[in-house]
C-alpha positions as a printed NumPy array, in Angstrom:
array([[  0.062,  -0.12 ,   0.218],
       [  1.353,   3.737,  -0.885],
       [  1.111,   5.945,   1.512],
       [ -1.47 ,   9.058,   0.754],
       [  1.127,  11.848,   0.195],
       [  3.466,   9.582,  -1.569],
       [  3.658,   8.895,  -5.487],
       [  5.   ,   5.604,  -7.23 ],
       [  6.478,   6.421, -10.642],
       [  7.88 ,   3.779, -13.313],
       [ 10.647,   4.898, -14.76 ],
       [ 11.23 ,   5.147, -18.561],
       [ 14.696,   5.966, -18.957],
       [ 16.061,   6.302, -22.647],
       [ 18.991,   6.501, -23.969],
       [ 20.612,   7.319, -27.647],
       [ 23.935,   5.792, -28.295],
       [ 25.582,   5.387, -31.606],
       [ 22.431,   6.242, -32.915],
       [ 20.4  ,   3.971, -31.727],
       [ 17.901,   4.303, -28.234],
       [ 18.116,   1.704, -25.957],
       [ 15.577,   1.969, -22.664],
       [ 16.971,   0.726, -19.123],
       [ 15.295,  -2.525, -17.451],
       [ 15.707,  -3.8  , -14.141],
       [ 15.698,  -7.106, -12.699],
       [ 13.832,  -7.688,  -9.3  ],
       [ 14.544, -11.361,  -9.71 ],
       [ 16.514, -13.036, -12.231],
       [ 15.121, -13.084, -16.228],
       [ 11.951, -10.976, -14.655],
       [ 12.416,  -7.464, -16.098],
       [ 10.595,  -4.155, -15.702],
       [ 11.001,  -0.488, -15.276],
       [ 12.813,   0.971, -12.267],
       [ 10.224,   2.289, -10.077],
       [ 10.673,   4.548,  -7.14 ],
       [  8.309,   5.959,  -4.558],
       [  8.442,   9.866,  -4.287],
       [  6.634,  12.499,  -1.879],
       [  3.785,  13.831,  -3.691],
       [  5.458,  17.344,  -3.333],
       [  8.554,  16.106,  -5.5  ],
       [  6.355,  16.184,  -8.619],
       [  6.709,  19.67 ,  -8.876],
       [ 10.529,  19.589,  -7.896],
       [ 12.372,  18.52 , -10.948],
       [ 16.045,  18.667,  -8.842],
       [ 14.599,  16.649,  -6.378],
       [ 13.108,  13.958,  -9.016],
       [ 16.642,  13.812, -10.541],
       [ 18.062,  13.113,  -7.181],
       [ 15.782,  10.571,  -6.136],
       [ 15.995,   8.881,  -9.683],
       [ 19.985,   9.077,  -9.444],
       [ 19.663,   7.445,  -5.861],
       [ 17.925,   4.439,  -7.048],
       [ 19.362,   4.157, -10.639],
       [ 22.591,   5.481, -10.694],
       [ 22.106,   7.426, -13.476],
       [ 21.806,  11.312, -14.432],
       [ 18.715,  11.72 , -16.308],
       [ 16.893,  14.949, -17.624],
       [ 13.09 ,  14.815, -16.908],
       [ 11.183,  14.981, -20.373],
       [  7.362,  14.597, -18.703],
       [  4.854,  12.278, -17.539],
       [  3.135,  10.021, -19.899],
       [ -0.925,  10.471, -19.823],
       [ -2.304,   7.106, -18.655],
       [ -4.151,   5.33 , -21.599],
       [ -6.38 ,   2.986, -19.172],
       [ -3.657,  -0.141, -19.595],
       [ -3.31 ,  -1.81 , -16.093],
       [ -0.454,  -0.908, -13.891],
       [  0.662,  -1.726, -10.693],
       [ -0.401,  -0.032,  -8.232],
       [ -3.166,   1.525, -10.594],
       [ -2.773,   5.105,  -9.307],
       [  0.897,   5.193, -10.429],
       [  2.291,   7.11 , -13.171],
       [  5.043,   6.991, -15.811],
       [  7.94 ,   9.695, -15.869],
       [  9.876,   9.789, -19.329],
       [ 13.374,  10.643, -18.566],
       [ 16.72 ,  10.779, -20.793],
       [ 19.94 ,   9.501, -19.475],
       [ 22.492,  12.072, -19.353],
       [ 25.357,  10.563, -17.499],
       [ 26.307,   8.034, -15.017],
       [ 26.161,   4.221, -15.333],
       [ 23.551,   2.009, -13.792],
       [ 23.613,   0.649, -10.499],
       [ 20.174,  -0.292,  -9.35 ],
       [ 19.45 ,  -0.037,  -5.712],
       [ 17.752,  -2.723,  -3.933],
       [ 15.435,  -4.156,  -4.536],
       [ 17.071,  -4.906,  -8.096],
       [ 19.468,  -7.617,  -8.629],
       [ 20.42 ,  -6.986, -12.627],
       [ 19.948,  -4.157, -15.114],
       [ 20.257,  -4.423, -18.478],
       [ 20.033,  -1.338, -21.562],
       [ 17.703,  -2.878, -24.24 ],
       [ 16.993,  -2.042, -27.385],
       [ 13.834,   0.093, -28.548],
       [ 13.946,  -2.043, -31.53 ],
       [ 13.153,  -4.865, -29.264],
       [ 10.434,  -3.391, -26.655],
       [  7.833,  -3.   , -29.243],
       [  7.125,  -7.086, -28.593],
       [  7.286,  -6.84 , -25.032],
       [  4.054,  -7.982, -23.572],
       [  4.159,  -5.628, -20.071],
       [  4.886,  -2.581, -22.28 ],
       [  1.972,  -0.188, -22.236],
       [  0.486,   0.996, -25.698],
       [  1.616,   4.367, -24.689],
       [  5.145,   3.654, -23.783],
       [  5.483,   1.923, -27.402],
       [  4.525,   5.2  , -29.109],
       [  6.742,   7.346, -26.849],
       [  9.302,   5.176, -27.703],
       [  8.552,   5.324, -31.479],
       [  8.536,   9.248, -31.181],
       [ 11.904,   9.436, -29.464],
       [ 13.392,   6.861, -31.826],
       [ 12.144,   9.076, -35.281],
       [ 12.968,  12.275, -33.483]])
């Protein structure tokens, strides 16, 4: 259960290297990939510096915030959580517990993942074509 004064964010962190787009995925257990997730105070949603610091603490990456994705009705856990799009601008991933590993997954390979909400597929396509 999430406290009333906090917000769960699923992080959609995109990196462009060598002309290709990659998305950071983390492992909570071996071979189970998901987007990094953080819980922040609701007040942090309007404080970009605080959000960036929270993201660095959980992922090890310096990011620039691109914005929140509108929810398209796809099931997410918890239902009141939100997706935050970020661009990696520095650092090396070293996710904090409870994650056991990480990988940069090619954006081209993400389109077939069943857990990827449609809104994220669309955003990734825009990023890759932009």
